[in-house]
Short mmCIF file of the C-alpha atoms (twelve columns), coordinates in Angstrom:
data_MODEL
# 
_entry.id   MODEL 
# 
loop_
_atom_site.group_PDB 
_atom_site.id 
_atom_site.type_symbol 
_atom_site.label_atom_id 
_atom_site.label_alt_id 
_atom_site.label_comp_id 
_atom_site.label_asym_id 
_atom_site.label_seq_id 
_atom_site.Cartn_x 
_atom_site.Cartn_y 
_atom_site.Cartn_z 
_atom_site.pdbx_PDB_model_num 
ATOM 1   C CA . MET A 1   -6.117  1.883   -19.666 1 
ATOM 2   C CA . SER A 2   -3.281  4.381   -19.563 1 
ATOM 3   C CA . GLU A 3   -0.639  5.073   -16.947 1 
ATOM 4   C CA . ILE A 4   -1.408  7.554   -14.169 1 
ATOM 5   C CA . LEU A 5   1.547   6.954   -11.804 1 
ATOM 6   C CA . ARG A 6   5.016   5.487   -12.165 1 
ATOM 7   C CA . VAL A 7   7.871   5.126   -9.706  1 
ATOM 8   C CA . GLU A 8   11.375  4.355   -10.875 1 
ATOM 9   C CA . ASN A 9   14.212  3.008   -8.720  1 
ATOM 10  C CA . LEU A 10  12.943  4.472   -5.437  1 
ATOM 11  C CA . LYS A 11  15.412  4.119   -2.597  1 
ATOM 12  C CA . LYS A 12  15.081  5.046   1.054   1 
ATOM 13  C CA . TYR A 13  17.539  3.818   3.670   1 
ATOM 14  C CA . PHE A 14  17.270  4.527   7.408   1 
ATOM 15  C CA . THR A 15  20.084  4.252   9.924   1 
ATOM 16  C CA . LYS A 16  19.083  2.302   13.005  1 
ATOM 17  C CA . LYS A 17  21.242  3.204   15.971  1 
ATOM 18  C CA . GLY A 18  22.545  0.358   18.053  1 
ATOM 19  C CA . MET A 19  21.793  0.069   21.758  1 
ATOM 20  C CA . PHE A 20  24.238  -0.472  24.613  1 
ATOM 21  C CA . GLY A 21  27.289  0.001   22.410  1 
ATOM 22  C CA . SER A 22  26.164  -2.270  19.574  1 
ATOM 23  C CA . LYS A 23  26.773  -1.242  15.974  1 
ATOM 24  C CA . SER A 24  24.262  0.829   14.064  1 
ATOM 25  C CA . SER A 25  22.597  -0.837  11.090  1 
ATOM 26  C CA . THR A 26  20.995  0.242   7.835   1 
ATOM 27  C CA . VAL A 27  17.326  -0.503  7.182   1 
ATOM 28  C CA . LYS A 28  16.555  -0.589  3.479   1 
ATOM 29  C CA . ALA A 29  12.886  0.432   3.577   1 
ATOM 30  C CA . ALA A 30  12.706  0.887   -0.195  1 
ATOM 31  C CA . ASP A 31  15.453  -0.687  -2.252  1 
ATOM 32  C CA . ASN A 32  15.316  0.160   -5.949  1 
ATOM 33  C CA . VAL A 33  11.512  -0.130  -6.193  1 
ATOM 34  C CA . SER A 34  9.853   0.376   -9.601  1 
ATOM 35  C CA . PHE A 35  6.243   -0.118  -10.695 1 
ATOM 36  C CA . SER A 36  3.453   1.646   -12.565 1 
ATOM 37  C CA . LEU A 37  -0.241  2.237   -11.907 1 
ATOM 38  C CA . GLU A 38  -2.885  2.471   -14.614 1 
ATOM 39  C CA . LYS A 39  -5.961  4.698   -14.538 1 
ATOM 40  C CA . GLY A 40  -8.753  2.954   -12.647 1 
ATOM 41  C CA . GLU A 41  -6.475  0.091   -11.556 1 
ATOM 42  C CA . VAL A 42  -5.946  -1.414  -8.094  1 
ATOM 43  C CA . MET A 43  -2.288  -2.176  -7.436  1 
ATOM 44  C CA . VAL A 44  -1.607  -4.153  -4.243  1 
ATOM 45  C CA . LEU A 45  1.615   -3.774  -2.269  1 
ATOM 46  C CA . ALA A 46  1.811   -6.851  -0.041  1 
ATOM 47  C CA . GLY A 47  4.287   -8.195  2.458   1 
ATOM 48  C CA . GLU A 48  4.821   -8.735  6.167   1 
ATOM 49  C CA . SER A 49  5.379   -5.885  8.628   1 
ATOM 50  C CA . GLY A 50  8.614   -4.042  7.918   1 
ATOM 51  C CA . SER A 51  8.690   -4.876  4.216   1 
ATOM 52  C CA . GLY A 52  8.527   -1.193  3.230   1 
ATOM 53  C CA . LYS A 53  4.922   -0.882  2.049   1 
ATOM 54  C CA . SER A 54  3.967   2.229   4.032   1 
ATOM 55  C CA . THR A 55  7.318   3.892   3.375   1 
ATOM 56  C CA . ILE A 56  6.720   3.611   -0.373  1 
ATOM 57  C CA . ALA A 57  3.339   5.351   0.032   1 
ATOM 58  C CA . LYS A 58  4.978   8.177   1.986   1 
ATOM 59  C CA . LEU A 59  7.675   8.513   -0.675  1 
ATOM 60  C CA . ILE A 60  5.012   8.855   -3.387  1 
ATOM 61  C CA . LEU A 61  3.252   11.611  -1.431  1 
ATOM 62  C CA . LYS A 62  6.597   13.282  -0.717  1 
ATOM 63  C CA . SER A 63  5.937   13.258  3.022   1 
ATOM 64  C CA . VAL A 64  9.252   11.392  3.246   1 
ATOM 65  C CA . GLU A 65  12.090  12.355  0.927   1 
ATOM 66  C CA . ALA A 66  13.617  9.558   -1.137  1 
ATOM 67  C CA . ASP A 67  17.378  9.045   -1.207  1 
ATOM 68  C CA . SER A 68  17.094  8.542   -4.954  1 
ATOM 69  C CA . GLY A 69  14.590  7.600   -7.630  1 
ATOM 70  C CA . ARG A 70  11.913  9.308   -9.686  1 
ATOM 71  C CA . ILE A 71  8.130   9.659   -9.428  1 
ATOM 72  C CA . PHE A 72  5.936   10.458  -12.426 1 
ATOM 73  C CA . PHE A 73  2.298   11.515  -12.169 1 
ATOM 74  C CA . ASP A 74  0.185   11.754  -15.326 1 
ATOM 75  C CA . GLY A 75  3.330   11.826  -17.440 1 
ATOM 76  C CA . HIS A 76  5.125   14.579  -15.489 1 
ATOM 77  C CA . GLU A 77  7.967   14.065  -13.040 1 
ATOM 78  C CA . ILE A 78  7.232   15.163  -9.483  1 
ATOM 79  C CA . ASP A 79  10.045  17.179  -7.918  1 
ATOM 80  C CA . ASN A 80  10.237  19.322  -4.788  1 
ATOM 81  C CA . GLN A 81  8.931   22.494  -6.405  1 
ATOM 82  C CA . GLU A 82  5.790   23.905  -4.776  1 
ATOM 83  C CA . LYS A 83  3.556   23.482  -7.837  1 
ATOM 84  C CA . SER A 84  4.737   19.922  -8.341  1 
ATOM 85  C CA . LEU A 85  4.111   19.008  -4.705  1 
ATOM 86  C CA . GLU A 86  0.663   20.616  -4.793  1 
ATOM 87  C CA . LYS A 87  -0.235  18.548  -7.856  1 
ATOM 88  C CA . ILE A 88  0.674   15.210  -6.302  1 
ATOM 89  C CA . ARG A 89  -0.945  16.034  -2.949  1 
ATOM 90  C CA . MET A 90  -4.219  17.217  -4.486  1 
ATOM 91  C CA . ASN A 91  -4.509  14.255  -6.824  1 
ATOM 92  C CA . CYS A 92  -3.196  11.544  -4.496  1 
ATOM 93  C CA . GLN A 93  -4.862  11.048  -1.136  1 
ATOM 94  C CA . MET A 94  -4.101  8.689   1.745   1 
ATOM 95  C CA . ILE A 95  -6.319  6.437   3.846   1 
ATOM 96  C CA . HIS A 96  -4.497  5.421   6.996   1 
ATOM 97  C CA . GLN A 97  -4.818  2.167   8.883   1 
ATOM 98  C CA . ASP A 98  -6.050  3.510   12.203  1 
ATOM 99  C CA . PRO A 99  -9.102  5.810   12.074  1 
ATOM 100 C CA . TYR A 100 -8.605  6.584   15.767  1 
ATOM 101 C CA . ASP A 101 -5.222  8.223   15.136  1 
ATOM 102 C CA . SER A 102 -5.738  9.705   11.669  1 
ATOM 103 C CA . ILE A 103 -8.509  12.162  12.558  1 
ATOM 104 C CA . ASN A 104 -8.527  14.925  15.162  1 
ATOM 105 C CA . PRO A 105 -10.847 13.927  18.047  1 
ATOM 106 C CA . ARG A 106 -11.491 17.587  18.868  1 
ATOM 107 C CA . MET A 107 -12.851 18.460  15.425  1 
ATOM 108 C CA . LYS A 108 -16.369 17.871  14.183  1 
ATOM 109 C CA . ILE A 109 -16.783 15.458  11.285  1 
ATOM 110 C CA . GLY A 110 -17.764 18.248  8.886   1 
ATOM 111 C CA . ASP A 111 -14.583 20.174  9.703   1 
ATOM 112 C CA . ILE A 112 -12.441 17.045  9.331   1 
ATOM 113 C CA . VAL A 113 -13.842 16.279  5.881   1 
ATOM 114 C CA . SER A 114 -13.627 19.902  4.677   1 
ATOM 115 C CA . GLU A 115 -10.048 20.391  5.912   1 
ATOM 116 C CA . PRO A 116 -8.418  19.475  2.557   1 
ATOM 117 C CA . LEU A 117 -10.572 22.117  0.829   1 
ATOM 118 C CA . GLU A 118 -9.424  24.727  3.326   1 
ATOM 119 C CA . ILE A 119 -5.767  23.764  3.001   1 
ATOM 120 C CA . HIS A 120 -5.915  24.112  -0.785  1 
ATOM 121 C CA . LYS A 121 -8.183  27.192  -0.591  1 
ATOM 122 C CA . ILE A 122 -10.969 25.651  -2.668  1 
ATOM 123 C CA . GLY A 123 -14.451 27.217  -2.544  1 
ATOM 124 C CA . ASN A 124 -16.179 29.340  0.093   1 
ATOM 125 C CA . GLY A 125 -17.895 28.154  3.241   1 
ATOM 126 C CA . ASP A 126 -21.183 27.209  1.596   1 
ATOM 127 C CA . GLU A 127 -19.452 25.388  -1.273  1 
ATOM 128 C CA . ARG A 128 -17.278 23.448  1.143   1 
ATOM 129 C CA . PHE A 129 -20.249 22.433  3.270   1 
ATOM 130 C CA . LYS A 130 -22.097 21.270  0.159   1 
ATOM 131 C CA . ARG A 131 -19.091 19.142  -0.852  1 
ATOM 132 C CA . VAL A 132 -18.852 17.670  2.665   1 
ATOM 133 C CA . ILE A 133 -22.473 16.536  2.541   1 
ATOM 134 C CA . GLU A 134 -21.910 15.033  -0.926  1 
ATOM 135 C CA . VAL A 135 -18.964 12.889  0.130   1 
ATOM 136 C CA . LEU A 136 -20.556 11.802  3.405   1 
ATOM 137 C CA . LYS A 137 -23.469 10.480  1.367   1 
ATOM 138 C CA . GLU A 138 -21.028 8.827   -1.067  1 
ATOM 139 C CA . VAL A 139 -19.524 6.788   1.787   1 
ATOM 140 C CA . LYS A 140 -22.963 5.898   3.177   1 
ATOM 141 C CA . LEU A 141 -22.812 8.095   6.286   1 
ATOM 142 C CA . GLU A 142 -26.353 9.345   6.672   1 
ATOM 143 C CA . PRO A 143 -28.125 11.481  7.665   1 
ATOM 144 C CA . ALA A 144 -25.100 13.414  6.412   1 
ATOM 145 C CA . GLU A 145 -26.142 16.745  7.940   1 
ATOM 146 C CA . ASP A 146 -26.369 15.106  11.359  1 
ATOM 147 C CA . ILE A 147 -23.107 13.154  10.970  1 
ATOM 148 C CA . ALA A 148 -21.277 16.383  10.014  1 
ATOM 149 C CA . LYS A 149 -22.135 17.897  13.407  1 
ATOM 150 C CA . ARG A 150 -20.826 14.962  15.446  1 
ATOM 151 C CA . PHE A 151 -17.410 14.363  16.976  1 
ATOM 152 C CA . PRO A 152 -15.358 11.225  16.154  1 
ATOM 153 C CA . HIS A 153 -15.985 9.587   19.546  1 
ATOM 154 C CA . MET A 154 -19.709 9.554   18.736  1 
ATOM 155 C CA . LEU A 155 -19.131 7.188   15.782  1 
ATOM 156 C CA . SER A 156 -18.215 3.516   15.554  1 
ATOM 157 C CA . GLY A 157 -14.839 2.363   14.241  1 
ATOM 158 C CA . GLY A 158 -16.348 1.484   10.867  1 
ATOM 159 C CA . GLN A 159 -18.013 4.897   10.627  1 
ATOM 160 C CA . ARG A 160 -14.741 6.634   11.502  1 
ATOM 161 C CA . GLN A 161 -12.968 4.786   8.699   1 
ATOM 162 C CA . ARG A 162 -15.703 5.967   6.324   1 
ATOM 163 C CA . VAL A 163 -14.980 9.509   7.504   1 
ATOM 164 C CA . VAL A 164 -11.319 8.973   6.568   1 
ATOM 165 C CA . LEU A 165 -12.437 7.755   3.133   1 
ATOM 166 C CA . ALA A 166 -14.768 10.765  2.769   1 
ATOM 167 C CA . ARG A 167 -11.904 13.132  3.578   1 
ATOM 168 C CA . ALA A 168 -9.772  11.429  0.934   1 
ATOM 169 C CA . LEU A 169 -12.570 11.861  -1.643  1 
ATOM 170 C CA . THR A 170 -13.164 15.553  -0.929  1 
ATOM 171 C CA . LEU A 171 -10.609 16.806  -3.474  1 
ATOM 172 C CA . LYS A 172 -11.794 14.341  -6.143  1 
ATOM 173 C CA . PRO A 173 -8.420  12.553  -6.259  1 
ATOM 174 C CA . ARG A 174 -7.263  10.417  -9.139  1 
ATOM 175 C CA . VAL A 175 -5.206  8.097   -6.898  1 
ATOM 176 C CA . ILE A 176 -5.922  6.845   -3.381  1 
ATOM 177 C CA . LEU A 177 -3.232  5.147   -1.324  1 
ATOM 178 C CA . ALA A 178 -5.046  2.875   1.134   1 
ATOM 179 C CA . ASP A 179 -2.715  1.700   3.908   1 
ATOM 180 C CA . GLU A 180 -4.286  -1.357  5.577   1 
ATOM 181 C CA . PRO A 181 -7.706  0.385   5.430   1 
ATOM 182 C CA . VAL A 182 -9.733  -2.539  6.808   1 
ATOM 183 C CA . SER A 183 -7.311  -4.222  9.216   1 
ATOM 184 C CA . MET A 184 -8.706  -2.346  12.243  1 
ATOM 185 C CA . LEU A 185 -12.317 -3.209  11.381  1 
ATOM 186 C CA . ASP A 186 -14.470 -6.132  12.452  1 
ATOM 187 C CA . VAL A 187 -14.583 -8.954  9.934   1 
ATOM 188 C CA . SER A 188 -18.266 -8.284  9.249   1 
ATOM 189 C CA . ILE A 189 -17.508 -4.681  8.250   1 
ATOM 190 C CA . ARG A 190 -14.412 -5.337  6.118   1 
ATOM 191 C CA . ALA A 191 -16.353 -6.645  3.134   1 
ATOM 192 C CA . GLU A 192 -18.658 -3.609  3.217   1 
ATOM 193 C CA . MET A 193 -15.696 -1.210  3.212   1 
ATOM 194 C CA . LEU A 194 -13.957 -3.045  0.364   1 
ATOM 195 C CA . GLU A 195 -17.169 -3.122  -1.660  1 
ATOM 196 C CA . LEU A 196 -17.638 0.620   -1.090  1 
ATOM 197 C CA . MET A 197 -14.111 1.378   -2.322  1 
ATOM 198 C CA . HIS A 198 -14.713 -0.922  -5.299  1 
ATOM 199 C CA . ASP A 199 -17.907 0.948   -6.220  1 
ATOM 200 C CA . LEU A 200 -16.201 4.347   -5.896  1 
ATOM 201 C CA . ARG A 201 -13.295 3.154   -8.051  1 
ATOM 202 C CA . ARG A 202 -15.647 2.140   -10.845 1 
ATOM 203 C CA . LYS A 203 -17.847 5.237   -10.531 1 
ATOM 204 C CA . TYR A 204 -15.013 7.791   -10.613 1 
ATOM 205 C CA . ASN A 205 -12.245 5.750   -12.292 1 
ATOM 206 C CA . ILE A 206 -10.022 6.200   -9.233  1 
ATOM 207 C CA . SER A 207 -6.742  4.294   -9.110  1 
ATOM 208 C CA . PHE A 208 -5.851  2.595   -5.829  1 
ATOM 209 C CA . ILE A 209 -2.582  1.504   -4.284  1 
ATOM 210 C CA . TYR A 210 -3.818  -0.995  -1.716  1 
ATOM 211 C CA . ILE A 211 -1.270  -1.729  1.014   1 
ATOM 212 C CA . THR A 212 -1.815  -4.905  2.999   1 
ATOM 213 C CA . HIS A 213 -0.367  -8.043  4.538   1 
ATOM 214 C CA . ASP A 214 -3.715  -9.807  4.066   1 
ATOM 215 C CA . LEU A 215 -3.683  -11.681 0.777   1 
ATOM 216 C CA . ALA A 216 -7.330  -12.693 1.194   1 
ATOM 217 C CA . THR A 217 -8.591  -9.096  0.997   1 
ATOM 218 C CA . ALA A 218 -5.931  -8.316  -1.608  1 
ATOM 219 C CA . ARG A 219 -7.366  -10.881 -3.987  1 
ATOM 220 C CA . HIS A 220 -10.903 -9.602  -3.378  1 
ATOM 221 C CA . PHE A 221 -9.992  -5.996  -4.228  1 
ATOM 222 C CA . GLY A 222 -6.808  -5.983  -6.323  1 
ATOM 223 C CA . GLN A 223 -5.950  -6.494  -9.980  1 
ATOM 224 C CA . ARG A 224 -2.151  -6.533  -9.876  1 
ATOM 225 C CA . ILE A 225 0.135   -7.226  -6.936  1 
ATOM 226 C CA . ALA A 226 3.733   -6.520  -5.956  1 
ATOM 227 C CA . ILE A 227 5.163   -8.752  -3.226  1 
ATOM 228 C CA . LEU A 228 7.688   -6.863  -1.094  1 
ATOM 229 C CA . TYR A 229 10.385  -8.365  1.081   1 
ATOM 230 C CA . ARG A 230 12.722  -6.104  3.070   1 
ATOM 231 C CA . GLY A 231 12.241  -3.188  0.714   1 
ATOM 232 C CA . LYS A 232 12.505  -5.077  -2.580  1 
ATOM 233 C CA . ILE A 233 9.868   -6.296  -4.996  1 
ATOM 234 C CA . VAL A 234 10.413  -10.037 -5.317  1 
ATOM 235 C CA . GLU A 235 7.354   -10.822 -7.455  1 
ATOM 236 C CA . ILE A 236 4.938   -8.633  -9.402  1 
ATOM 237 C CA . GLY A 237 2.123   -9.143  -11.878 1 
ATOM 238 C CA . SER A 238 -1.482  -10.232 -12.256 1 
ATOM 239 C CA . ILE A 239 -2.960  -10.965 -8.821  1 
ATOM 240 C CA . ASP A 240 -4.798  -14.091 -9.954  1 
ATOM 241 C CA . ARG A 241 -1.686  -15.512 -11.579 1 
ATOM 242 C CA . ILE A 242 0.643   -14.800 -8.675  1 
ATOM 243 C CA . LEU A 243 -1.689  -15.984 -5.918  1 
ATOM 244 C CA . THR A 244 -2.543  -19.214 -7.710  1 
ATOM 245 C CA . LYS A 245 0.868   -20.017 -9.211  1 
ATOM 246 C CA . PRO A 246 3.529   -18.171 -7.166  1 
ATOM 247 C CA . LYS A 247 7.102   -18.495 -8.328  1 
ATOM 248 C CA . HIS A 248 8.918   -16.941 -5.356  1 
ATOM 249 C CA . PRO A 249 9.255   -18.950 -2.107  1 
ATOM 250 C CA . TYR A 250 8.376   -15.868 -0.049  1 
ATOM 251 C CA . THR A 251 5.061   -15.453 -1.871  1 
ATOM 252 C CA . GLN A 252 4.351   -19.118 -1.187  1 
ATOM 253 C CA . ALA A 253 5.175   -18.585 2.501   1 
ATOM 254 C CA . LEU A 254 2.642   -15.744 2.690   1 
ATOM 255 C CA . LEU A 255 0.012   -17.952 1.097   1 
ATOM 256 C CA . ASP A 256 0.815   -20.829 3.459   1 
ATOM 257 C CA . ALA A 257 0.212   -18.478 6.379   1 
ATOM 258 C CA . ILE A 258 -3.448  -18.040 5.423   1 
ATOM 259 C CA . SER A 259 -4.327  -21.566 4.329   1 
ATOM 260 C CA . GLU A 260 -3.818  -25.187 5.245   1 
ATOM 261 C CA . PRO A 261 -0.795  -26.762 3.536   1 
ATOM 262 C CA . ASP A 262 -1.750  -28.852 0.509   1 
ATOM 263 C CA . PRO A 263 -0.074  -32.297 0.691   1 
ATOM 264 C CA . ASN A 264 -0.348  -32.555 -3.093  1 
ATOM 265 C CA . ASN A 265 1.733   -29.401 -3.500  1 
ATOM 266 C CA . LEU A 266 5.287   -30.644 -3.126  1 
ATOM 267 C CA . HIS A 267 6.994   -27.310 -2.644  1 
ATOM 268 C CA . ARG A 268 4.943   -26.703 0.525   1 
ATOM 269 C CA . ASP A 269 6.671   -29.647 2.186   1 
ATOM 270 C CA . LYS A 270 9.641   -27.396 2.855   1 
ATOM 271 C CA . LYS A 271 8.965   -24.955 5.648   1 
ATOM 272 C CA . ILE A 272 10.125  -21.354 5.727   1 
ATOM 273 C CA . ARG A 273 12.163  -20.628 8.837   1 
ATOM 274 C CA . ILE A 274 10.695  -17.966 11.102  1 
ATOM 275 C CA . ASN A 275 13.908  -16.806 12.751  1 
ATOM 276 C CA . GLU A 276 15.880  -14.651 10.381  1 
ATOM 277 C CA . PRO A 277 19.633  -14.039 10.751  1 
ATOM 278 C CA . THR A 278 20.739  -10.421 10.883  1 
ATOM 279 C CA . ASN A 279 24.425  -10.950 10.214  1 
ATOM 280 C CA . GLU A 280 26.318  -9.342  7.351   1 
ATOM 281 C CA . GLU A 281 26.141  -12.486 5.243   1 
ATOM 282 C CA . SER A 282 22.330  -12.257 5.151   1 
ATOM 283 C CA . GLU A 283 22.660  -8.855  3.447   1 
ATOM 284 C CA . GLN A 284 24.556  -10.334 0.508   1 
ATOM 285 C CA . GLY A 285 22.772  -11.683 -2.553  1 
ATOM 286 C CA . CYS A 286 19.115  -12.607 -2.267  1 
ATOM 287 C CA . LYS A 287 17.727  -11.147 0.953   1 
ATOM 288 C CA . PHE A 288 15.428  -14.113 1.445   1 
ATOM 289 C CA . ARG A 289 18.048  -16.854 1.144   1 
ATOM 290 C CA . ALA A 290 18.698  -17.139 4.900   1 
ATOM 291 C CA . ARG A 291 15.054  -18.228 5.344   1 
ATOM 292 C CA . CYS A 292 14.599  -20.038 2.059   1 
ATOM 293 C CA . PRO A 293 14.699  -23.864 2.051   1 
ATOM 294 C CA . TYR A 294 15.334  -23.810 -1.714  1 
ATOM 295 C CA . ALA A 295 18.464  -21.618 -1.581  1 
ATOM 296 C CA . ILE A 296 21.240  -22.614 -3.995  1 
ATOM 297 C CA . GLU A 297 24.750  -21.337 -4.631  1 
ATOM 298 C CA . GLU A 298 23.533  -18.751 -7.151  1 
ATOM 299 C CA . CYS A 299 21.470  -17.098 -4.397  1 
ATOM 300 C CA . LYS A 300 24.653  -15.514 -3.054  1 
ATOM 301 C CA . GLU A 301 24.178  -13.092 -5.953  1 
ATOM 302 C CA . GLU A 302 21.230  -10.722 -5.994  1 
ATOM 303 C CA . PRO A 303 18.569  -11.837 -8.520  1 
ATOM 304 C CA . ASN A 304 16.933  -9.366  -10.886 1 
ATOM 305 C CA . LEU A 305 13.246  -9.334  -11.775 1 
ATOM 306 C CA . GLU A 306 12.839  -11.689 -14.728 1 
ATOM 307 C CA . THR A 307 9.829   -11.959 -16.983 1 
ATOM 308 C CA . ILE A 308 7.826   -15.189 -16.748 1 
ATOM 309 C CA . ASP A 309 5.219   -13.745 -19.094 1 
ATOM 310 C CA . ASP A 310 3.728   -10.312 -19.772 1 
ATOM 311 C CA . SER A 311 1.778   -10.372 -16.497 1 
ATOM 312 C CA . HIS A 312 4.300   -12.068 -14.201 1 
ATOM 313 C CA . HIS A 313 7.819   -11.106 -13.094 1 
ATOM 314 C CA . VAL A 314 9.917   -12.695 -10.335 1 
ATOM 315 C CA . ALA A 315 13.325  -12.128 -8.723  1 
ATOM 316 C CA . CYS A 316 14.403  -15.687 -7.942  1 
ATOM 317 C CA . PHE A 317 16.973  -18.146 -9.286  1 
ATOM 318 C CA . VAL A 318 14.886  -21.179 -8.314  1 
ATOM 319 C CA . LYS A 319 11.341  -20.255 -9.433  1 
ATOM 320 C CA . LEU A 320 8.861   -22.693 -7.926  1 
ATOM 321 C CA . ASP A 321 6.913   -24.961 -10.253 1 
# 
């Protein structure tokens, strides 16, 4: 494989205004984030709500402007020039979490799916319609000609999410950013949607950035994973390695949330505190130390990502066994 996308030191801070005379605060949605994506690879960005996953996707697509950092696509840096923006937006498409909000309820399905072609002025009417039918069939929405004439309210939630996927495929993208694409679907439909994306990835060698808080679906679909906590990557590497032998206490806490604690696993005996302080001291050093039962004196300094092996990197002074 070869690299298709790379982000270097992405930063995006938001100022949160205080209420009733309280002080404003800074939310570090992306705090010096760096990772790469190979052609045909699935890279998972995982973490709880507010960890910065969706913000990173928006920064890559340039729908939100980064405070600093660099983005490279296919070996070329993406800046704010029109040609550069057109390149990233044609080759990188987004699947949003909520199919109810991400498509226009007043547009027919055919018009929704062909909209990217119209925006980028690709093909004539007949060519666009032909492409719409192709992608509707690709995502198993048939009879495609009939589906194209319907409105979103005439489809089920699972069908609407397939429409969102079809729209993303219309421009034949090389990267798809999937932001919690199955979290709004019934459990019985989630596996079908993940399997469909898996088949499309293999067929067209599409790279995916899969954004989720659900480590169960992440392991089913992903190959590498970056664990995010308050805008920082705390652990990154092979998904099998990290989800079976996590080194960061936060990764272990996420795993504990989806499984029964193992009494034979000693480091699970210490519980992660739910309530998180928001005082100034919690902003110093490791961001997780206020919740971490393993915190030591060194944690007052901010840890850097250290290499465990070629497929595993962690930002932690303790490093679980």
